[in-house]
N, C-alpha and C positions, 0 to 999 in steps of 0.2 A: 401466480408467478413465483418462481423460487427467489427468495430474497438473496441479495448479494452477500458474499463474505465481506466483513468489515475488518480491515487490518489497521491497528494503531501503530504507526511507525514512530517508535521511540528514538531510533537512530542513535545519536550521541547527545540527545537532550537530557540525559542523566548527568551530564557534566563530568563524566569519569568517576562517578560515585556509585558504588555497588548498592548501598543502602537506598539511594534515590531510585536506581533502576528497579530494585525490588518493589518499592512503593508504587512506581509507575505501572508495573505489571499488575499489581493488586487492584489499583484504581481502574485501569483499563478493563480488566476482566470482571471484577465484582461490582463496580459502580456503573461503568459504561456498558458492559455486556458485549464486548467485541468478540470476534471469532478467533483473532490471532494478534500477536504483537510481533514487531520486527525491530531488530537492532541493526547495527553496522559493525563490520569487522574489517580493520585495515592494518597493514604493516607499513607505517609511514616511510620507512627506509626503502621499501620496495615500490611503493606507490609514487614517490616523489623523486625528482632529480635532485642532486646535491644543491643546485641553485634554488630550486623551489623549497627544499627543506630548510635552507639557511636564510631565506628571505623573510622579512617581517610579514605578519598577517596583513592582508590588504585592508582590513577594517580593524585598526588597533583596539577600538572599544570592545570588540568581541574576542580578543585574543586571550588564550589561557597559557601562553608561553611567549618568550621573547622572539622566537622565530616561528614560522608557520609549521615546520616539522615538530618542534617541541610542543606547540599548541595541539597538534594532532595526537602526539604521544600522550599528552595529559588527558585527552578525552577517551582514550582506548581502555577497554576492560580486557583483562587477560582471559585466556580460554577457560580457565577454571571458573571464572565468574560467569561466563556464558553457560557453562555446564550447570551451574547452580540456578541460573535464571531459567534454563530449559526445564529443570526439575520442578521449579516453582510453577511454570506454565502447565506442566503435566498435572500437577496437583490441583490447579485451579480450573482445569478443563479448557484451556485455550492453547492454540498452536503457537509454537515458538518458531521464529525465522530470523534470518539476518541477510543483509546485503553484503556481498563480498567484493572487495576492491582489488584483490591481487591473488596470485596463486597460493601463497602461504596461507592467507586468510581463508580461501576456499577449502583447502585441505583441512584446516582446523575446524571449520564449521561442519564440513562433511563428516568429521569424526564424531559429531554429536548426533548424527542420524536424524536431522529434522525432516519434517514432511515437505518442506519447500525451502528453496534458497533463491534470493533475488540477485540479479545482475543490474546494478544501477545504470542510469542513463550515461553517466560519465565513463562507464567501462564496457558498454555493450558492443564496442568494436574490438575488444580485446579477444582476438580469436583463440589464443591458447587457453584463456579462462573459460570461454564457452565450450571448447572441446573437452576440457577437463571435466566440467560438470556433466556434459552429455555422456561421457564415457565412464565416469566413475561415481556418479550420484544417481540414485534410483528415484528420488522424489521429484516433485514439480520444479520446473525451472521457470522462474518469473523474470521477465525482461522488460525494463522500462525503456520507452522510446523517445524520451525528451532529447532535445538538441541533436536529432538524428535525421539525416537526409533519407529520401526515399530509396536511393541506391544502397545506402548502408542498411536500411531496414530490410530490403530484399536479400542482401547478403547474410544478415542475421538469420532470417527465416530459412534460407537455403542451407545454411550450415546446420541448423537444428534438424531440418528435413533429411539431410544427407547422413546424419547420425541416428536417424530413426526416433527422434525425440520430440517431434512437433506436437504429437498428441499429448505430451506431458507439459507443454509450454503455455504460459499465461503471458500475453503481450499487453502492455499498458499504454494507453493514450496518456501523454504527459507533456506538459510545458514546463521547462526547467527555469523557474523564476521563484523568488522568495521575498514577498508573495507575488502571485500572478494576478494581474488585473482581469476583470471579467471580459473585457474586449479581446484579451489574448488567450482566453481559456480554451477556445477551439474544441468545444465538446463534440462537434460533428465528426471529429477524428475517430471517435468510438464507432460511429456508423461505418466509416470507411474501412476501419480495421476489421469489423465484423464481416463486411461484404467481401473483403479480399482474403481473409484468413480464417474466418469464423468456422468454416466447415472442417478445418484441419487442426486447429489448436484446441487445447482444453478449454480456454476461456479468453475473453477480452476483458481487461480491467481498466480502471481509471485511477491514476495517481495524481491527487490534487494538491496544489500548494496555494490555494486561494483563501479568501476570507469567508467565514460563514459556512452554512451547510446547504443552501438552496441548490447550488450547482450539483451536489452529490445526488440529490433526488432526481434531477434531470439526467444525470449520467446513468443512473439505474434504468430509467424509462427508455433510454437510448440503447440499452443492452449491456451495460457494464456488469459483469458477474462478480467482480471483485472491486471493492473500493478501499483505497489506501489513503490515509490522512496522517500527516505529522501530528504528534501528540506531545504535549508538555504539561507540567503542573503549573507553570507560571510563564505567560508570554513575555513578561518583562525581564526574565533572566538573561544573562549575557550569553550570546551565541547567535549565529546568523539564522538558524532554523526556527527559533522560538516564535518570531513574529508571524510566520506562516503556519503555525501549529494551532491545533484546537486544545483548549483547556478541558478539564473533566466535564464541566457544564456545557461545553459545546459538543464533545464527543458523544455523551450520553443521548441527547436528542437526535443526533445523526443516526445512531444505531436504531433507536426507537422508530424514527420516521421512515427509514428505508424499509424496515420490516413491515410497518403498517401500510405503506404505499404499495409494497409488493403484494400484500393480501388484497388490496383494493383493485389492483390491475388484473381483473378477471372478468370474463363474460358473466352475464346473469345466469344463475344455475337453473332457473325455471321462470315461466311467465310471471308467476306471482311468488315471491319469496315468502317464507314463513313470517318474517317480520312485517310483511305487508298485509297479511290476511286479516288480522284483528283491526288494523287501521282501515282496511276496505269495508269491513262490517260496520264500523262506526261512522265513517266519513263519506263513503262513496255515494253520490247522488242516486236516489232510487229510480227516478223516472229516466227512461232512455230517450236520448235525443237522436239516437242513431237508427231507430226503428224505421 
């Protein structure tokens, strides 16, 4: 079985600090061995209404500014920083990606020519954003389906198909909670998405916001070809995503385990494997009870 691609979603867990973002890329790539890292890019003035921008953060303990808009501004990295991070990814041999939340951010990230761009669950009904990516971006279009109705899901797929981009799309089973309890994880959505769209899209993925790594192994066995997990250097840092993120010593075994289990999910290559022959010689009972 082909192992899934593992994406470490750094998002804004870098706390708006380029140095921290660089360190997170190095740890995810060199220590954990992921295939890709993903950031977020937002233009808060474009994403938020004036009322949302000027309202206080709903969880003051996690706020990086006196209003939600200023909180979001504080966590943003400029395009030049993303360009530097992509160059670092290229050097380290991992793919760079970002979730884009608005038209301005999409155009900025497209200018970096990444291999993939993600549309987060919060923005997957933003028709203009989807059309922009379909028409002007040549790479993979990843779309998360958290907090999305079946009717909305069908509309997203139809839009991608109408633009001739379904074969470049990766659809993610996702439950938008931080963190998500196991009873809400709904892993069989992976099976449903594979049955409904697997023949037409590039891949079905799993974007998990749960605790631990056991569910990711199950997701792979159910057919998730891409596994995306939030990543942080310290789950106790201020910010709403850290609690649902893996630290380095969680991300590393996830990468190891999905690759090892992928190798194990194979039929037996021959009646007797080479590893068995010597053991058969030493241990197999000589007399036949089947004669």
